C-alpha positions in Angstrom: -38.6 -13.9 199.4 -39.8 -16.3 196.8 -43.5 -15.7 196.1 -44.2 -18.0 193.2 -42.3 -20.5 191.0 -44.4 -21.9 188.1 -44.5 -22.6 184.4 -45.1 -19.5 182.2 -48.4 -20.8 180.9 -49.7 -21.5 184.4 -49.3 -17.8 185.3 -50.2 -16.2 182.0 -53.6 -17.8 181.5 -55.2 -16.6 184.8 -53.4 -13.2 184.5 -54.9 -12.7 181.0 -58.4 -13.6 182.4 -58.3 -10.6 184.7 -56.4 -7.9 182.8 -59.3 -7.1 180.5 -60.9 -4.9 183.3 -57.8 -2.9 183.8 -58.4 0.7 182.5 -55.6 2.5 180.6 -56.8 5.7 182.1 -57.5 5.6 185.8 -57.9 7.9 188.8 -56.1 5.6 191.3 -52.6 4.2 190.4 -53.4 0.9 192.1 -56.3 0.3 189.6 -53.5 -0.3 187.0 -52.2 -3.2 189.1 -53.1 -6.8 189.5 -53.4 -8.3 193.0 -51.4 -11.5 193.3 -52.1 -13.7 196.4 -50.5 -17.0 197.4 -52.3 -19.1 199.9 -51.6 -22.7 200.4 -51.2 -24.5 197.1 -53.1 -21.8 195.1 -52.2 -18.5 193.5 -54.9 -16.0 192.6 -54.9 -12.9 190.4 -57.5 -10.2 190.8 -58.1 -6.9 188.9 -60.9 -4.3 189.2 -62.1 -1.0 187.9 -64.4 -0.5 190.9 -67.4 -1.5 188.9 -66.3 -5.1 188.0 -63.8 -7.4 189.7 -62.4 -10.5 188.1 -60.4 -13.2 190.1 -58.7 -16.2 188.6 -56.7 -18.9 190.4 -54.1 -21.5 189.5 -52.3 -24.2 191.5 -48.8 -23.4 192.9 -45.8 -25.7 193.3 -44.4 -24.1 196.4 -46.7 -23.8 199.4 -44.6 -21.6 201.7 -46.0 -18.7 203.7 -49.1 -16.8 202.5 -48.1 -13.7 200.7 -49.7 -10.9 198.6 -48.6 -8.0 196.4 -49.9 -5.7 193.6 -47.9 -5.0 190.5 -48.6 -3.4 187.1 -51.0 -5.8 185.3 -50.2 -4.9 181.7 -46.4 -4.9 182.3 -46.4 -8.3 184.0 -48.7 -9.7 181.2 -46.4 -8.3 178.5 -43.3 -9.8 180.2 -44.9 -13.3 180.4 -46.1 -13.1 176.8 -42.6 -12.2 175.6 -41.0 -15.3 177.2 -40.7 -18.6 175.3 -43.2 -21.4 175.9 -42.7 -23.7 178.8 -40.3 -21.3 180.5 -40.0 -21.7 184.3 -40.8 -18.3 185.9 -40.2 -17.2 189.5 -41.6 -14.1 191.2 -39.6 -12.9 194.2 -40.2 -10.0 196.6 -37.2 -7.7 197.1 -38.0 -4.8 199.4 -40.8 -2.9 197.5 -40.1 -4.5 194.2 -41.2 -7.7 192.5 -38.4 -9.5 190.6 -39.5 -11.7 187.7 -36.9 -14.3 186.8 -36.9 -16.5 183.7 -33.8 -18.2 182.4 -31.2 -15.4 181.9 -33.9 -12.6 182.1 -34.5 -10.4 185.1 -37.3 -7.8 185.5 -37.7 -5.5 188.5 -41.2 -4.1 188.9 -42.6 -1.5 191.2 -45.3 -2.7 193.6 -48.0 -1.2 195.8 -49.3 -2.7 199.1 -51.9 -5.4 198.7 -53.9 -4.0 201.6 -54.5 -0.8 199.5 -56.2 -2.9 196.7 -59.8 -1.8 196.5 -61.8 -5.1 196.6 -65.5 -5.0 195.7 -67.6 -5.7 198.8 -70.0 -8.4 198.0 -73.7 -7.7 198.5 -76.2 -10.1 200.1 -77.7 -12.8 198.0 -81.3 -12.1 196.7 -82.1 -15.6 195.7 -80.1 -18.9 195.4 -77.6 -19.7 192.7 -78.6 -21.0 189.3 -76.5 -23.1 187.0 -76.1 -23.0 183.2 -73.4 -24.4 180.9 -70.7 -21.9 179.8 -71.6 -22.6 176.1 -75.3 -21.8 176.6 -74.6 -18.5 178.2 -71.9 -17.6 175.7 -74.2 -18.4 172.8 -77.0 -16.3 174.3 -74.8 -13.3 174.9 -73.5 -13.6 171.3 -77.0 -13.5 169.9 -77.8 -10.1 171.5 -74.7 -8.2 172.7 -74.0 -6.3 169.4 -77.3 -4.5 169.9 -76.2 -2.8 173.2 -75.9 1.0 173.1 -72.5 2.6 173.5 -72.3 5.7 175.7 -76.0 6.5 175.3 -77.3 9.2 177.6 -80.0 6.6 178.5 -77.4 4.7 180.6 -79.7 1.7 181.1 -79.3 1.0 177.3 -75.5 0.7 177.7 -75.9 -2.9 178.9 -78.0 -6.0 178.6 -81.2 -7.1 180.4 -80.9 -10.5 182.0 -84.1 -12.2 183.1 -84.6 -15.4 185.0 -88.3 -16.4 184.7 -89.5 -19.9 185.5 -87.3 -22.4 183.7 -86.1 -19.8 181.1 -83.2 -17.4 181.0 -83.8 -14.4 178.7 -81.3 -11.7 177.4 -82.3 -8.5 175.7 -80.3 -5.6 174.3 -81.3 -2.5 172.5 -79.8 0.9 171.4 -83.1 2.5 170.5 -82.8 1.7 166.8 -82.8 -2.1 167.0 -83.5 -4.8 169.6 -82.3 -8.3 170.0 -84.0 -11.0 172.2 -82.9 -14.5 172.9 -83.9 -17.2 175.5 -82.8 -20.6 176.6 -84.0 -23.3 179.0 -82.5 -23.8 182.5 -83.9 -27.2 183.1 -85.6 -26.3 186.3 -87.8 -23.6 187.8 -86.4 -20.4 189.5 -88.0 -17.3 191.0 -88.3 -14.4 188.7 -85.3 -12.0 188.8 -83.9 -9.4 186.4 -80.9 -7.2 186.3 -79.2 -5.0 183.8 -75.5 -6.1 183.2 -73.1 -3.3 182.3 -71.7 -3.4 178.7 -68.1 -4.0 180.0 -69.2 -7.0 182.1 -71.0 -8.5 179.1 -68.0 -8.1 176.8 -65.6 -9.5 179.5 -67.9 -12.5 180.0 -68.0 -13.2 176.3 -64.2 -13.3 176.2 -63.8 -15.5 179.2 -66.6 -18.1 178.6 -65.7 -21.3 176.7 -67.6 -23.4 174.2 -67.8 -26.2 176.8 -70.6 -27.9 178.8 -68.8 -27.0 182.0 -71.2 -25.5 184.5 -71.3 -21.9 185.4 -73.0 -20.6 188.6 -74.9 -17.3 188.5 -76.0 -15.5 191.6 -77.9 -12.2 191.8 -76.8 -10.2 194.8 -77.9 -6.8 196.2 -76.9 -4.4 193.4 -74.5 -6.9 192.0 -74.2 -10.2 190.1 -71.7 -12.9 190.5 -70.5 -15.5 188.0 -68.2 -18.5 188.9 -66.7 -20.8 186.3 -63.4 -22.5 185.4 -61.4 -21.1 188.4 -62.7 -17.6 187.5 -65.0 -15.4 189.6 -66.6 -12.3 188.1 -68.4 -9.9 190.4 -70.1 -6.9 188.8 -72.2 -4.0 189.8 -75.5 -3.9 188.0 -77.0 -0.8 186.2 -79.6 0.9 188.3 -82.4 1.8 185.9 -85.6 0.7 184.3 -85.1 -1.2 181.0 -87.7 -0.5 178.3 -90.5 -3.0 178.0 -89.1 -5.1 175.1 -92.4 -7.0 174.7 -94.0 -3.9 173.2 -91.2 -3.6 170.6 -91.4 -7.1 169.2 -94.2 -7.3 166.6 -96.7 -10.2 166.9 -99.0 -9.6 163.9 -96.7 -9.2 160.9 -98.2 -11.4 158.1 -95.9 -10.5 155.1 -93.0 -13.0 155.4 -90.1 -14.3 153.4 -87.5 -16.9 154.2 -83.9 -16.4 152.9 -80.5 -18.1 153.2 -78.3 -16.3 155.7 -74.9 -16.7 154.0 -76.0 -15.6 150.5 -77.7 -12.5 152.0 -74.7 -11.7 154.2 -72.3 -11.9 151.3 -74.6 -9.8 149.1 -75.0 -7.1 151.8 -71.2 -7.1 152.3 -70.7 -6.4 148.6 -73.4 -3.8 148.4 -72.0 -2.0 151.6 -68.8 -1.1 149.7 -70.8 1.6 147.9 -73.1 2.6 150.8 -73.0 6.2 152.1 -70.3 6.3 154.8 -72.4 8.5 157.1 -75.9 7.1 157.0 -75.0 3.5 155.9 -78.4 3.0 154.3 -79.6 0.1 152.2 -82.9 -0.3 150.3 -84.7 -3.6 150.1 -87.2 -3.7 147.2 -89.4 -6.7 147.6 -91.8 -8.0 144.9 -93.5 -11.4 144.4 -90.4 -13.2 143.0 -87.6 -10.9 143.7 -85.6 -9.2 146.5 -83.4 -6.3 145.3 -80.7 -4.8 147.5 -79.6 -1.3 146.5 -76.9 0.9 148.1 -75.9 4.3 146.8 -73.5 7.0 148.0 -73.0 10.8 147.6 -70.8 10.2 144.4 -73.9 8.8 142.6 -72.4 5.3 142.7 -74.7 2.3 143.1 -74.5 -1.3 144.0 -77.4 -3.7 143.2 -78.0 -7.4 144.0 -81.0 -9.5 143.1 -82.4 -12.6 144.8 -85.1 -15.0 143.7 -87.5 -15.4 146.6 -91.0 -16.8 147.4 -93.1 -13.9 148.6 -96.9 -13.5 148.5 -97.3 -10.2 150.3 -97.6 -6.6 149.0 -94.6 -5.1 147.2 -92.3 -3.2 149.6 -89.6 -0.6 149.3 -88.0 -0.2 152.7 -84.7 1.2 154.0 -82.4 0.2 156.9 -79.0 0.8 158.4 -77.0 -1.8 156.6 -74.7 -2.3 159.7 -77.7 -3.4 161.8 -78.5 -6.1 159.2 -74.8 -7.2 158.9 -74.6 -7.5 162.7 -77.3 -10.1 162.9 -76.2 -12.0 159.9 -72.7 -12.3 161.2 -73.8 -13.4 164.7 -76.4 -16.0 163.8 -75.3 -19.5 163.0 -78.5 -20.7 161.2 -78.6 -21.6 157.5 -81.8 -19.6 156.9 -83.9 -16.9 158.6 -87.4 -15.5 158.4 -88.0 -11.8 157.7 -91.5 -10.4 158.5 -92.8 -7.0 157.5 -95.9 -4.8 158.0 -95.3 -1.9 155.5 -92.5 0.4 154.3 -92.6 2.6 157.4 -92.6 -0.3 160.0 -89.8 -2.3 161.5 -88.5 -5.7 160.2 -88.7 -8.7 162.4 -86.0 -11.3 161.9 -86.4 -14.8 163.5 -85.2 -18.4 163.1 -87.5 -20.7 161.2 -89.4 -23.1 163.6 -88.0 -21.4 166.7 -89.5 -18.9 169.1 -86.4 -18.2 171.2 -84.8 -15.5 169.1 -86.1 -12.2 167.8 -84.4 -9.3 166.1 -86.2 -6.0 165.4 -84.7 -3.2 163.3 -86.4 0.2 162.8 -86.6 1.5 159.2 -84.8 4.6 157.9 -85.6 7.1 155.2 -83.2 6.8 152.3 
């Protein structure tokens, strides 16, 4: 039975949108599969790891009877990728196998019943939908996601706090050593809501969102969150936990400040990091009235040093940081310059964007 006949690109794009959630190691064999459904003039692809489910659809040439099947997601993706551009591909059911035909190529794949595919049951809506452009959400996630923890025992840090408050959307991430905060305007007022998005959900969204002004709808459900955009639907469970009060971490009374070009500082730190200690990744910032000196050393008594001319009127400082945390922010910001604020050599650094109050990055110091 002919399931689908379509151009390679028409099938590959939605399939690639969903396969990111497919785990290489899984407890259920069907979690390695993608659910393919044909209904009317549309074909949909769905994948899940039981925590997050992504569905993507594409138009179909042949209407025919509704049909559904599950097949190995990575194998089907690899087959479609290996075919030449603009190849016509047909998917046909033959007993319990799916045959993929393209030109002189034939592939017979094992299938599992569509009715066994574990769909995420959608929770009830807590409040109405809100809309935001894909680019705005993508940019907000990019400003903070690198600060999320990885496999921290404090599971609520392995994700990102999303807050809807009035006409603002706020995102916060922290791993206990640094914290990133960003906010944007929604253009209208909404009731206050907040959820912790799992790390995997944030990373998948970042890959799927485009730099376009196309609208995205966001809906917070009972224990879930739902995103819809560009023929893609992402439903994710949320992290059940209490996120730390980020407002207590962001300093408000740091008076010793300097402004510095982002790219020159990034390049200097990248050079200095070549000789940083591989384990502790420390860098010293020695700040005086007219000069910022960057110093990295390692266990072999090697040293890298860079000097910057700066305008600084505060007390002299000699302060150490994890150089990776500084490189992360410099890589993900798009601004030409940034402000750095300090209290003393044992306090955190506050990095912000000149003239803007919608981004803050705090890094705790380290002894070097």
